[in-house]
mmCIF file of the N, C-alpha and C atoms, coordinates in Angstrom:
data_MODEL
# 
_entry.id   MODEL 
# 
loop_
_atom_site.group_PDB 
_atom_site.id 
_atom_site.type_symbol 
_atom_site.label_atom_id 
_atom_site.label_alt_id 
_atom_site.label_comp_id 
_atom_site.label_asym_id 
_atom_site.label_entity_id 
_atom_site.label_seq_id 
_atom_site.pdbx_PDB_ins_code 
_atom_site.Cartn_x 
_atom_site.Cartn_y 
_atom_site.Cartn_z 
_atom_site.occupancy 
_atom_site.B_iso_or_equiv 
_atom_site.pdbx_formal_charge 
_atom_site.auth_seq_id 
_atom_site.auth_comp_id 
_atom_site.auth_asym_id 
_atom_site.auth_atom_id 
_atom_site.pdbx_PDB_model_num 
ATOM 1   N N  . MET A 1 1  ? -47.682 -57.291 -126.934 1.00 0.00 ? 1  MET A N  1 
ATOM 2   C CA . MET A 1 1  ? -46.419 -57.278 -126.241 1.00 0.00 ? 1  MET A CA 1 
ATOM 3   C C  . MET A 1 1  ? -45.639 -58.533 -126.637 1.00 0.00 ? 1  MET A C  1 
ATOM 4   N N  . THR A 1 2  ? -44.365 -58.365 -126.876 1.00 0.00 ? 2  THR A N  1 
ATOM 5   C CA . THR A 1 2  ? -43.539 -59.496 -127.266 1.00 0.00 ? 2  THR A CA 1 
ATOM 6   C C  . THR A 1 2  ? -43.180 -60.333 -126.034 1.00 0.00 ? 2  THR A C  1 
ATOM 7   N N  . GLU A 1 3  ? -42.661 -61.523 -126.294 1.00 0.00 ? 3  GLU A N  1 
ATOM 8   C CA . GLU A 1 3  ? -42.272 -62.397 -125.185 1.00 0.00 ? 3  GLU A CA 1 
ATOM 9   C C  . GLU A 1 3  ? -41.181 -61.747 -124.337 1.00 0.00 ? 3  GLU A C  1 
ATOM 10  N N  . ARG A 1 4  ? -40.227 -61.094 -124.995 1.00 0.00 ? 4  ARG A N  1 
ATOM 11  C CA . ARG A 1 4  ? -39.145 -60.413 -124.255 1.00 0.00 ? 4  ARG A CA 1 
ATOM 12  C C  . ARG A 1 4  ? -39.710 -59.301 -123.376 1.00 0.00 ? 4  ARG A C  1 
ATOM 13  N N  . GLN A 1 5  ? -40.679 -58.559 -123.898 1.00 0.00 ? 5  GLN A N  1 
ATOM 14  C CA . GLN A 1 5  ? -41.283 -57.492 -123.111 1.00 0.00 ? 5  GLN A CA 1 
ATOM 15  C C  . GLN A 1 5  ? -42.026 -58.067 -121.905 1.00 0.00 ? 5  GLN A C  1 
ATOM 16  N N  . LEU A 1 6  ? -42.731 -59.189 -122.103 1.00 0.00 ? 6  LEU A N  1 
ATOM 17  C CA . LEU A 1 6  ? -43.435 -59.824 -120.996 1.00 0.00 ? 6  LEU A CA 1 
ATOM 18  C C  . LEU A 1 6  ? -42.452 -60.310 -119.940 1.00 0.00 ? 6  LEU A C  1 
ATOM 19  N N  . GLU A 1 7  ? -41.342 -60.894 -120.377 1.00 0.00 ? 7  GLU A N  1 
ATOM 20  C CA . GLU A 1 7  ? -40.313 -61.351 -119.442 1.00 0.00 ? 7  GLU A CA 1 
ATOM 21  C C  . GLU A 1 7  ? -39.723 -60.165 -118.679 1.00 0.00 ? 7  GLU A C  1 
ATOM 22  N N  . GLY A 1 8  ? -39.487 -59.068 -119.384 1.00 0.00 ? 8  GLY A N  1 
ATOM 23  C CA . GLY A 1 8  ? -38.956 -57.867 -118.742 1.00 0.00 ? 8  GLY A CA 1 
ATOM 24  C C  . GLY A 1 8  ? -39.926 -57.309 -117.718 1.00 0.00 ? 8  GLY A C  1 
ATOM 25  N N  . ALA A 1 9  ? -41.210 -57.291 -118.067 1.00 0.00 ? 9  ALA A N  1 
ATOM 26  C CA . ALA A 1 9  ? -42.224 -56.796 -117.139 1.00 0.00 ? 9  ALA A CA 1 
ATOM 27  C C  . ALA A 1 9  ? -42.299 -57.683 -115.905 1.00 0.00 ? 9  ALA A C  1 
ATOM 28  N N  . GLU A 1 10 ? -42.216 -58.985 -116.087 1.00 0.00 ? 10 GLU A N  1 
ATOM 29  C CA . GLU A 1 10 ? -42.255 -59.913 -114.955 1.00 0.00 ? 10 GLU A CA 1 
ATOM 30  C C  . GLU A 1 10 ? -41.051 -59.702 -114.048 1.00 0.00 ? 10 GLU A C  1 
ATOM 31  N N  . ALA A 1 11 ? -39.861 -59.504 -114.633 1.00 0.00 ? 11 ALA A N  1 
ATOM 32  C CA . ALA A 1 11 ? -38.655 -59.253 -113.836 1.00 0.00 ? 11 ALA A CA 1 
ATOM 33  C C  . ALA A 1 11 ? -38.803 -57.966 -113.026 1.00 0.00 ? 11 ALA A C  1 
ATOM 34  N N  . ILE A 1 12 ? -39.393 -56.950 -113.628 1.00 0.00 ? 12 ILE A N  1 
ATOM 35  C CA . ILE A 1 12 ? -39.610 -55.681 -112.929 1.00 0.00 ? 12 ILE A CA 1 
ATOM 36  C C  . ILE A 1 12 ? -40.572 -55.880 -111.768 1.00 0.00 ? 12 ILE A C  1 
ATOM 37  N N  . LEU A 1 13 ? -41.639 -56.657 -111.981 1.00 0.00 ? 13 LEU A N  1 
ATOM 38  C CA . LEU A 1 13 ? -42.600 -56.920 -110.910 1.00 0.00 ? 13 LEU A CA 1 
ATOM 39  C C  . LEU A 1 13 ? -41.954 -57.662 -109.741 1.00 0.00 ? 13 LEU A C  1 
ATOM 40  N N  . VAL A 1 14 ? -41.093 -58.606 -110.030 1.00 0.00 ? 14 VAL A N  1 
ATOM 41  C CA . VAL A 1 14 ? -40.397 -59.343 -108.972 1.00 0.00 ? 14 VAL A CA 1 
ATOM 42  C C  . VAL A 1 14 ? -39.538 -58.380 -108.156 1.00 0.00 ? 14 VAL A C  1 
ATOM 43  N N  . GLU A 1 15 ? -38.786 -57.516 -108.831 1.00 0.00 ? 15 GLU A N  1 
ATOM 44  C CA . GLU A 1 15 ? -37.946 -56.541 -108.141 1.00 0.00 ? 15 GLU A CA 1 
ATOM 45  C C  . GLU A 1 15 ? -38.802 -55.578 -107.311 1.00 0.00 ? 15 GLU A C  1 
ATOM 46  N N  . ALA A 1 16 ? -39.919 -55.136 -107.877 1.00 0.00 ? 16 ALA A N  1 
ATOM 47  C CA . ALA A 1 16 ? -40.798 -54.197 -107.178 1.00 0.00 ? 16 ALA A CA 1 
ATOM 48  C C  . ALA A 1 16 ? -41.376 -54.838 -105.913 1.00 0.00 ? 16 ALA A C  1 
ATOM 49  N N  . ARG A 1 17 ? -41.747 -56.106 -105.996 1.00 0.00 ? 17 ARG A N  1 
ATOM 50  C CA . ARG A 1 17 ? -42.276 -56.806 -104.815 1.00 0.00 ? 17 ARG A CA 1 
ATOM 51  C C  . ARG A 1 17 ? -41.221 -56.886 -103.715 1.00 0.00 ? 17 ARG A C  1 
ATOM 52  N N  . LYS A 1 18 ? -39.985 -57.188 -104.078 1.00 0.00 ? 18 LYS A N  1 
ATOM 53  C CA . LYS A 1 18 ? -38.909 -57.267 -103.085 1.00 0.00 ? 18 LYS A CA 1 
ATOM 54  C C  . LYS A 1 18 ? -38.669 -55.905 -102.437 1.00 0.00 ? 18 LYS A C  1 
ATOM 55  N N  . THR A 1 19 ? -38.674 -54.860 -103.249 1.00 0.00 ? 19 THR A N  1 
ATOM 56  C CA . THR A 1 19 ? -38.482 -53.506 -102.726 1.00 0.00 ? 19 THR A CA 1 
ATOM 57  C C  . THR A 1 19 ? -39.617 -53.145 -101.778 1.00 0.00 ? 19 THR A C  1 
ATOM 58  N N  . LYS A 1 20 ? -40.841 -53.488 -102.155 1.00 0.00 ? 20 LYS A N  1 
ATOM 59  C CA . LYS A 1 20 ? -42.014 -53.203 -101.323 1.00 0.00 ? 20 LYS A CA 1 
ATOM 60  C C  . LYS A 1 20 ? -41.929 -53.954 -99.995  1.00 0.00 ? 20 LYS A C  1 
ATOM 61  N N  . GLU A 1 21 ? -41.523 -55.215 -100.035 1.00 0.00 ? 21 GLU A N  1 
ATOM 62  C CA . GLU A 1 21 ? -41.395 -56.002 -98.806  1.00 0.00 ? 21 GLU A CA 1 
ATOM 63  C C  . GLU A 1 21 ? -40.350 -55.406 -97.869  1.00 0.00 ? 21 GLU A C  1 
ATOM 64  N N  . THR A 1 22 ? -39.233 -54.956 -98.431  1.00 0.00 ? 22 THR A N  1 
ATOM 65  C CA . THR A 1 22 ? -38.193 -54.329 -97.616  1.00 0.00 ? 22 THR A CA 1 
ATOM 66  C C  . THR A 1 22 ? -38.721 -53.050 -96.985  1.00 0.00 ? 22 THR A C  1 
ATOM 67  N N  . ALA A 1 23 ? -39.444 -52.244 -97.764  1.00 0.00 ? 23 ALA A N  1 
ATOM 68  C CA . ALA A 1 23 ? -40.012 -50.996 -97.242  1.00 0.00 ? 23 ALA A CA 1 
ATOM 69  C C  . ALA A 1 23 ? -41.014 -51.287 -96.125  1.00 0.00 ? 23 ALA A C  1 
ATOM 70  N N  . GLU A 1 24 ? -41.832 -52.320 -96.296  1.00 0.00 ? 24 GLU A N  1 
ATOM 71  C CA . GLU A 1 24 ? -42.811 -52.676 -95.263  1.00 0.00 ? 24 GLU A CA 1 
ATOM 72  C C  . GLU A 1 24 ? -42.113 -53.104 -93.970  1.00 0.00 ? 24 GLU A C  1 
ATOM 73  N N  . ARG A 1 25 ? -41.032 -53.892 -94.090  1.00 0.00 ? 25 ARG A N  1 
ATOM 74  C CA . ARG A 1 25 ? -40.292 -54.318 -92.893  1.00 0.00 ? 25 ARG A CA 1 
ATOM 75  C C  . ARG A 1 25 ? -39.698 -53.106 -92.177  1.00 0.00 ? 25 ARG A C  1 
ATOM 76  N N  . MET A 1 26 ? -39.127 -52.182 -92.943  1.00 0.00 ? 26 MET A N  1 
ATOM 77  C CA . MET A 1 26 ? -38.538 -50.982 -92.334  1.00 0.00 ? 26 MET A CA 1 
ATOM 78  C C  . MET A 1 26 ? -39.621 -50.125 -91.682  1.00 0.00 ? 26 MET A C  1 
ATOM 79  N N  . ALA A 1 27 ? -40.779 -50.020 -92.315  1.00 0.00 ? 27 ALA A N  1 
ATOM 80  C CA . ALA A 1 27 ? -41.880 -49.232 -91.752  1.00 0.00 ? 27 ALA A CA 1 
ATOM 81  C C  . ALA A 1 27 ? -42.403 -49.843 -90.453  1.00 0.00 ? 27 ALA A C  1 
ATOM 82  N N  . ASN A 1 28 ? -42.253 -51.151 -90.314  1.00 0.00 ? 28 ASN A N  1 
ATOM 83  C CA . ASN A 1 28 ? -42.698 -51.837 -89.104  1.00 0.00 ? 28 ASN A CA 1 
ATOM 84  C C  . ASN A 1 28 ? -41.626 -51.873 -88.025  1.00 0.00 ? 28 ASN A C  1 
ATOM 85  N N  . GLY A 1 29 ? -40.539 -51.133 -88.228  1.00 0.00 ? 29 GLY A N  1 
ATOM 86  C CA . GLY A 1 29 ? -39.519 -50.996 -87.209  1.00 0.00 ? 29 GLY A CA 1 
ATOM 87  C C  . GLY A 1 29 ? -38.376 -51.977 -87.298  1.00 0.00 ? 29 GLY A C  1 
ATOM 88  N N  . GLU A 1 30 ? -38.398 -52.854 -88.281  1.00 0.00 ? 30 GLU A N  1 
ATOM 89  C CA . GLU A 1 30 ? -37.278 -53.770 -88.452  1.00 0.00 ? 30 GLU A CA 1 
ATOM 90  C C  . GLU A 1 30 ? -36.148 -53.006 -89.118  1.00 0.00 ? 30 GLU A C  1 
ATOM 91  N N  . GLY A 1 31 ? -34.953 -53.179 -88.611  1.00 0.00 ? 31 GLY A N  1 
ATOM 92  C CA . GLY A 1 31 ? -33.806 -52.482 -89.169  1.00 0.00 ? 31 GLY A CA 1 
ATOM 93  C C  . GLY A 1 31 ? -33.448 -53.012 -90.539  1.00 0.00 ? 31 GLY A C  1 
ATOM 94  N N  . PRO A 1 32 ? -32.654 -52.246 -91.266  1.00 0.00 ? 32 PRO A N  1 
ATOM 95  C CA . PRO A 1 32 ? -32.203 -52.708 -92.575  1.00 0.00 ? 32 PRO A CA 1 
ATOM 96  C C  . PRO A 1 32 ? -31.270 -53.912 -92.422  1.00 0.00 ? 32 PRO A C  1 
ATOM 97  N N  . PRO A 1 33 ? -31.079 -54.680 -93.494  1.00 0.00 ? 33 PRO A N  1 
ATOM 98  C CA . PRO A 1 33 ? -30.199 -55.847 -93.421  1.00 0.00 ? 33 PRO A CA 1 
ATOM 99  C C  . PRO A 1 33 ? -28.806 -55.455 -92.944  1.00 0.00 ? 33 PRO A C  1 
ATOM 100 N N  . GLY A 1 34 ? -28.231 -56.303 -92.103  1.00 0.00 ? 34 GLY A N  1 
ATOM 101 C CA . GLY A 1 34 ? -26.905 -55.998 -91.569  1.00 0.00 ? 34 GLY A CA 1 
ATOM 102 C C  . GLY A 1 34 ? -26.968 -54.777 -90.673  1.00 0.00 ? 34 GLY A C  1 
ATOM 103 N N  . GLU A 1 35 ? -25.958 -54.000 -90.703  1.00 0.00 ? 35 GLU A N  1 
ATOM 104 C CA . GLU A 1 35 ? -25.915 -52.765 -89.910  1.00 0.00 ? 35 GLU A CA 1 
ATOM 105 C C  . GLU A 1 35 ? -25.940 -51.546 -90.837  1.00 0.00 ? 35 GLU A C  1 
ATOM 106 N N  . ALA A 1 36 ? -26.630 -51.665 -91.959  1.00 0.00 ? 36 ALA A N  1 
ATOM 107 C CA . ALA A 1 36 ? -26.684 -50.574 -92.929  1.00 0.00 ? 36 ALA A CA 1 
ATOM 108 C C  . ALA A 1 36 ? -27.436 -49.373 -92.345  1.00 0.00 ? 36 ALA A C  1 
ATOM 109 N N  . ASP A 1 37 ? -27.040 -48.206 -92.774  1.00 0.00 ? 37 ASP A N  1 
ATOM 110 C CA . ASP A 1 37 ? -27.668 -46.955 -92.376  1.00 0.00 ? 37 ASP A CA 1 
ATOM 111 C C  . ASP A 1 37 ? -29.040 -46.842 -93.034  1.00 0.00 ? 37 ASP A C  1 
ATOM 112 N N  . ASP A 1 38 ? -30.071 -46.510 -92.253  1.00 0.00 ? 38 ASP A N  1 
ATOM 113 C CA . ASP A 1 38 ? -31.441 -46.407 -92.774  1.00 0.00 ? 38 ASP A CA 1 
ATOM 114 C C  . ASP A 1 38 ? -31.539 -45.477 -93.989  1.00 0.00 ? 38 ASP A C  1 
ATOM 115 N N  . ILE A 1 39 ? -30.879 -44.340 -93.927  1.00 0.00 ? 39 ILE A N  1 
ATOM 116 C CA . ILE A 1 39 ? -30.953 -43.365 -95.019  1.00 0.00 ? 39 ILE A CA 1 
ATOM 117 C C  . ILE A 1 39 ? -30.344 -43.936 -96.291  1.00 0.00 ? 39 ILE A C  1 
ATOM 118 N N  . ARG A 1 40 ? -29.233 -44.620 -96.172  1.00 0.00 ? 40 ARG A N  1 
ATOM 119 C CA . ARG A 1 40 ? -28.598 -45.220 -97.348  1.00 0.00 ? 40 ARG A CA 1 
ATOM 120 C C  . ARG A 1 40 ? -29.480 -46.321 -97.943  1.00 0.00 ? 40 ARG A C  1 
ATOM 121 N N  . VAL A 1 41 ? -30.101 -47.114 -97.087  1.00 0.00 ? 41 VAL A N  1 
ATOM 122 C CA . VAL A 1 41 ? -31.003 -48.159 -97.576  1.00 0.00 ? 41 VAL A CA 1 
ATOM 123 C C  . VAL A 1 41 ? -32.184 -47.520 -98.299  1.00 0.00 ? 41 VAL A C  1 
ATOM 124 N N  . LEU A 1 42 ? -32.760 -46.481 -97.708  1.00 0.00 ? 42 LEU A N  1 
ATOM 125 C CA . LEU A 1 42 ? -33.875 -45.783 -98.333  1.00 0.00 ? 42 LEU A CA 1 
ATOM 126 C C  . LEU A 1 42 ? -33.473 -45.186 -99.680  1.00 0.00 ? 42 LEU A C  1 
ATOM 127 N N  . ALA A 1 43 ? -32.309 -44.562 -99.740  1.00 0.00 ? 43 ALA A N  1 
ATOM 128 C CA . ALA A 1 43 ? -31.825 -43.983 -101.002 1.00 0.00 ? 43 ALA A CA 1 
ATOM 129 C C  . ALA A 1 43 ? -31.645 -45.078 -102.053 1.00 0.00 ? 43 ALA A C  1 
ATOM 130 N N  . GLY A 1 44 ? -31.115 -46.210 -101.647 1.00 0.00 ? 44 GLY A N  1 
ATOM 131 C CA . GLY A 1 44 ? -30.957 -47.328 -102.575 1.00 0.00 ? 44 GLY A CA 1 
ATOM 132 C C  . GLY A 1 44 ? -32.284 -47.844 -103.087 1.00 0.00 ? 44 GLY A C  1 
ATOM 133 N N  . MET A 1 45 ? -33.283 -47.883 -102.215 1.00 0.00 ? 45 MET A N  1 
ATOM 134 C CA . MET A 1 45 ? -34.610 -48.342 -102.628 1.00 0.00 ? 45 MET A CA 1 
ATOM 135 C C  . MET A 1 45 ? -35.255 -47.361 -103.601 1.00 0.00 ? 45 MET A C  1 
ATOM 136 N N  . VAL A 1 46 ? -35.095 -46.062 -103.350 1.00 0.00 ? 46 VAL A N  1 
ATOM 137 C CA . VAL A 1 46 ? -35.633 -45.057 -104.270 1.00 0.00 ? 46 VAL A CA 1 
ATOM 138 C C  . VAL A 1 46 ? -34.962 -45.200 -105.632 1.00 0.00 ? 46 VAL A C  1 
ATOM 139 N N  . HIS A 1 47 ? -33.664 -45.444 -105.643 1.00 0.00 ? 47 HIS A N  1 
ATOM 140 C CA . HIS A 1 47 ? -32.935 -45.641 -106.898 1.00 0.00 ? 47 HIS A CA 1 
ATOM 141 C C  . HIS A 1 47 ? -33.476 -46.862 -107.637 1.00 0.00 ? 47 HIS A C  1 
ATOM 142 N N  . GLN A 1 48 ? -33.692 -47.958 -106.916 1.00 0.00 ? 48 GLN A N  1 
ATOM 143 C CA . GLN A 1 48 ? -34.231 -49.171 -107.540 1.00 0.00 ? 48 GLN A CA 1 
ATOM 144 C C  . GLN A 1 48 ? -35.598 -48.917 -108.153 1.00 0.00 ? 48 GLN A C  1 
ATOM 145 N N  . VAL A 1 49 ? -36.461 -48.234 -107.425 1.00 0.00 ? 49 VAL A N  1 
ATOM 146 C CA . VAL A 1 49 ? -37.805 -47.946 -107.920 1.00 0.00 ? 49 VAL A CA 1 
ATOM 147 C C  . VAL A 1 49 ? -37.730 -47.089 -109.184 1.00 0.00 ? 49 VAL A C  1 
ATOM 148 N N  . ALA A 1 50 ? -36.841 -46.093 -109.181 1.00 0.00 ? 50 ALA A N  1 
ATOM 149 C CA . ALA A 1 50 ? -36.688 -45.242 -110.361 1.00 0.00 ? 50 ALA A CA 1 
ATOM 150 C C  . ALA A 1 50 ? -36.245 -46.058 -111.573 1.00 0.00 ? 50 ALA A C  1 
ATOM 151 N N  . GLU A 1 51 ? -35.291 -46.977 -111.380 1.00 0.00 ? 51 GLU A N  1 
ATOM 152 C CA . GLU A 1 51 ? -34.851 -47.835 -112.486 1.00 0.00 ? 51 GLU A CA 1 
ATOM 153 C C  . GLU A 1 51 ? -35.988 -48.723 -112.979 1.00 0.00 ? 51 GLU A C  1 
ATOM 154 N N  . GLN A 1 52 ? -36.777 -49.253 -112.059 1.00 0.00 ? 52 GLN A N  1 
ATOM 155 C CA . GLN A 1 52 ? -37.907 -50.109 -112.431 1.00 0.00 ? 52 GLN A CA 1 
ATOM 156 C C  . GLN A 1 52 ? -38.926 -49.329 -113.261 1.00 0.00 ? 52 GLN A C  1 
ATOM 157 N N  . VAL A 1 53 ? -39.202 -48.099 -112.853 1.00 0.00 ? 53 VAL A N  1 
ATOM 158 C CA . VAL A 1 53 ? -40.146 -47.260 -113.586 1.00 0.00 ? 53 VAL A CA 1 
ATOM 159 C C  . VAL A 1 53 ? -39.613 -46.951 -114.985 1.00 0.00 ? 53 VAL A C  1 
ATOM 160 N N  . GLU A 1 54 ? -38.322 -46.632 -115.086 1.00 0.00 ? 54 GLU A N  1 
ATOM 161 C CA . GLU A 1 54 ? -37.730 -46.356 -116.403 1.00 0.00 ? 54 GLU A CA 1 
ATOM 162 C C  . GLU A 1 54 ? -37.859 -47.561 -117.331 1.00 0.00 ? 54 GLU A C  1 
ATOM 163 N N  . ARG A 1 55 ? -37.540 -48.740 -116.810 1.00 0.00 ? 55 ARG A N  1 
ATOM 164 C CA . ARG A 1 55 ? -37.619 -49.939 -117.659 1.00 0.00 ? 55 ARG A CA 1 
ATOM 165 C C  . ARG A 1 55 ? -39.061 -50.262 -118.028 1.00 0.00 ? 55 ARG A C  1 
ATOM 166 N N  . LEU A 1 56 ? -39.975 -50.101 -117.079 1.00 0.00 ? 56 LEU A N  1 
ATOM 167 C CA . LEU A 1 56 ? -41.383 -50.362 -117.362 1.00 0.00 ? 56 LEU A CA 1 
ATOM 168 C C  . LEU A 1 56 ? -41.915 -49.371 -118.392 1.00 0.00 ? 56 LEU A C  1 
ATOM 169 N N  . ALA A 1 57 ? -41.506 -48.107 -118.294 1.00 0.00 ? 57 ALA A N  1 
ATOM 170 C CA . ALA A 1 57 ? -41.917 -47.112 -119.281 1.00 0.00 ? 57 ALA A CA 1 
ATOM 171 C C  . ALA A 1 57 ? -41.405 -47.494 -120.666 1.00 0.00 ? 57 ALA A C  1 
ATOM 172 N N  . GLY A 1 58 ? -40.205 -48.039 -120.730 1.00 0.00 ? 58 GLY A N  1 
ATOM 173 C CA . GLY A 1 58 ? -39.662 -48.494 -122.007 1.00 0.00 ? 58 GLY A CA 1 
ATOM 174 C C  . GLY A 1 58 ? -40.490 -49.614 -122.598 1.00 0.00 ? 58 GLY A C  1 
ATOM 175 N N  . ILE A 1 59 ? -40.961 -50.517 -121.751 1.00 0.00 ? 59 ILE A N  1 
ATOM 176 C CA . ILE A 1 59 ? -41.802 -51.617 -122.227 1.00 0.00 ? 59 ILE A CA 1 
ATOM 177 C C  . ILE A 1 59 ? -43.142 -51.091 -122.715 1.00 0.00 ? 59 ILE A C  1 
ATOM 178 N N  . VAL A 1 60 ? -43.748 -50.222 -121.944 1.00 0.00 ? 60 VAL A N  1 
ATOM 179 C CA . VAL A 1 60 ? -45.054 -49.671 -122.301 1.00 0.00 ? 60 VAL A CA 1 
ATOM 180 C C  . VAL A 1 60 ? -44.984 -48.879 -123.600 1.00 0.00 ? 60 VAL A C  1 
ATOM 181 N N  . SER A 1 61 ? -43.867 -48.171 -123.813 1.00 0.00 ? 61 SER A N  1 
ATOM 182 C CA . SER A 1 61 ? -43.736 -47.381 -125.035 1.00 0.00 ? 61 SER A CA 1 
ATOM 183 C C  . SER A 1 61 ? -43.230 -48.225 -126.200 1.00 0.00 ? 61 SER A C  1 
ATOM 184 N N  . SER A 1 62 ? -43.184 -49.542 -126.010 1.00 0.00 ? 62 SER A N  1 
ATOM 185 C CA . SER A 1 62 ? -42.788 -50.531 -127.025 1.00 0.00 ? 62 SER A CA 1 
ATOM 186 C C  . SER A 1 62 ? -41.309 -50.519 -127.360 1.00 0.00 ? 62 SER A C  1 
ATOM 187 N N  . ASP A 1 63 ? -40.500 -49.820 -126.580 1.00 0.00 ? 63 ASP A N  1 
ATOM 188 C CA . ASP A 1 63 ? -39.057 -49.901 -126.758 1.00 0.00 ? 63 ASP A CA 1 
ATOM 189 C C  . ASP A 1 63 ? -38.593 -51.186 -126.085 1.00 0.00 ? 63 ASP A C  1 
ATOM 190 N N  . ALA A 1 64 ? -37.484 -51.709 -126.520 1.00 0.00 ? 64 ALA A N  1 
ATOM 191 C CA . ALA A 1 64 ? -36.931 -52.904 -125.898 1.00 0.00 ? 64 ALA A CA 1 
ATOM 192 C C  . ALA A 1 64 ? -36.204 -52.496 -124.626 1.00 0.00 ? 64 ALA A C  1 
ATOM 193 N N  . ALA A 1 65 ? -36.863 -52.664 -123.481 1.00 0.00 ? 65 ALA A N  1 
ATOM 194 C CA . ALA A 1 65 ? -36.243 -52.330 -122.205 1.00 0.00 ? 65 ALA A CA 1 
ATOM 195 C C  . ALA A 1 65 ? -35.359 -53.476 -121.758 1.00 0.00 ? 65 ALA A C  1 
ATOM 196 N N  . PRO A 1 66 ? -34.112 -53.194 -121.393 1.00 0.00 ? 66 PRO A N  1 
ATOM 197 C CA . PRO A 1 66 ? -33.211 -54.258 -120.960 1.00 0.00 ? 66 PRO A CA 1 
ATOM 198 C C  . PRO A 1 66 ? -33.637 -54.829 -119.616 1.00 0.00 ? 66 PRO A C  1 
ATOM 199 N N  . LEU A 1 67 ? -33.374 -56.079 -119.396 1.00 0.00 ? 67 LEU A N  1 
ATOM 200 C CA . LEU A 1 67 ? -33.645 -56.716 -118.134 1.00 0.00 ? 67 LEU A CA 1 
ATOM 201 C C  . LEU A 1 67 ? -32.599 -56.275 -117.122 1.00 0.00 ? 67 LEU A C  1 
ATOM 202 N N  . ALA A 1 68 ? -32.968 -56.278 -115.849 1.00 0.00 ? 68 ALA A N  1 
ATOM 203 C CA . ALA A 1 68 ? -32.020 -55.923 -114.811 1.00 0.00 ? 68 ALA A CA 1 
ATOM 204 C C  . ALA A 1 68 ? -30.835 -56.871 -114.840 1.00 0.00 ? 68 ALA A C  1 
ATOM 205 N N  . GLY A 1 69 ? -29.665 -56.313 -114.718 1.00 0.00 ? 69 GLY A N  1 
ATOM 206 C CA . GLY A 1 69 ? -28.458 -57.134 -114.704 1.00 0.00 ? 69 GLY A CA 1 
ATOM 207 C C  . GLY A 1 69 ? -27.971 -57.560 -116.074 1.00 0.00 ? 69 GLY A C  1 
ATOM 208 N N  . SER A 1 70 ? -28.681 -57.178 -117.137 1.00 0.00 ? 70 SER A N  1 
ATOM 209 C CA . SER A 1 70 ? -28.238 -57.547 -118.473 1.00 0.00 ? 70 SER A CA 1 
ATOM 210 C C  . SER A 1 70 ? -27.141 -56.591 -118.913 1.00 0.00 ? 70 SER A C  1 
ATOM 211 N N  . GLU A 1 71 ? -26.404 -56.964 -119.938 1.00 0.00 ? 71 GLU A N  1 
ATOM 212 C CA . GLU A 1 71 ? -25.332 -56.113 -120.443 1.00 0.00 ? 71 GLU A CA 1 
ATOM 213 C C  . GLU A 1 71 ? -25.871 -54.772 -120.902 1.00 0.00 ? 71 GLU A C  1 
ATOM 214 N N  . ASP A 1 72 ? -27.066 -54.763 -121.514 1.00 0.00 ? 72 ASP A N  1 
ATOM 215 C CA . ASP A 1 72 ? -27.651 -53.522 -122.001 1.00 0.00 ? 72 ASP A CA 1 
ATOM 216 C C  . ASP A 1 72 ? -27.940 -52.549 -120.866 1.00 0.00 ? 72 ASP A C  1 
ATOM 217 N N  . SER A 1 73 ? -28.498 -53.075 -119.750 1.00 0.00 ? 73 SER A N  1 
ATOM 218 C CA . SER A 1 73 ? -28.818 -52.174 -118.642 1.00 0.00 ? 73 SER A CA 1 
ATOM 219 C C  . SER A 1 73 ? -27.553 -51.695 -117.953 1.00 0.00 ? 73 SER A C  1 
ATOM 220 N N  . ASP A 1 74 ? -26.498 -52.530 -117.902 1.00 0.00 ? 74 ASP A N  1 
ATOM 221 C CA . ASP A 1 74 ? -25.240 -52.109 -117.308 1.00 0.00 ? 74 ASP A CA 1 
ATOM 222 C C  . ASP A 1 74 ? -24.575 -51.031 -118.146 1.00 0.00 ? 74 ASP A C  1 
ATOM 223 N N  . ALA A 1 75 ? -24.666 -51.127 -119.456 1.00 0.00 ? 75 ALA A N  1 
ATOM 224 C CA . ALA A 1 75 ? -24.050 -50.138 -120.333 1.00 0.00 ? 75 ALA A CA 1 
ATOM 225 C C  . ALA A 1 75 ? -24.742 -48.797 -120.228 1.00 0.00 ? 75 ALA A C  1 
ATOM 226 N N  . ALA A 1 76 ? -26.043 -48.808 -119.914 1.00 0.00 ? 76 ALA A N  1 
ATOM 227 C CA . ALA A 1 76 ? -26.795 -47.565 -119.831 1.00 0.00 ? 76 ALA A CA 1 
ATOM 228 C C  . ALA A 1 76 ? -26.501 -46.824 -118.542 1.00 0.00 ? 76 ALA A C  1 
ATOM 229 N N  . SER A 1 77 ? -25.939 -47.510 -117.542 1.00 0.00 ? 77 SER A N  1 
ATOM 230 C CA . SER A 1 77 ? -25.671 -46.889 -116.244 1.00 0.00 ? 77 SER A CA 1 
ATOM 231 C C  . SER A 1 77 ? -24.456 -46.007 -116.295 1.00 0.00 ? 77 SER A C  1 
# 
């Protein structure tokens, strides 16, 4: 794995941990940040997880997966 791929994988893991922590808080009865609608927050989290899986699959298949927030990932959206 190249250094860029390792950096990309680490960025994905950081995002996944944050998503998991948010899901755990919601499962324990804590409301979403602010006054956001639970369904919208859940939909956003599912979207984030799907993007993380796509980028991780790109790394595993040896394609250059763009980092979150990079110009490449924004252009693909």
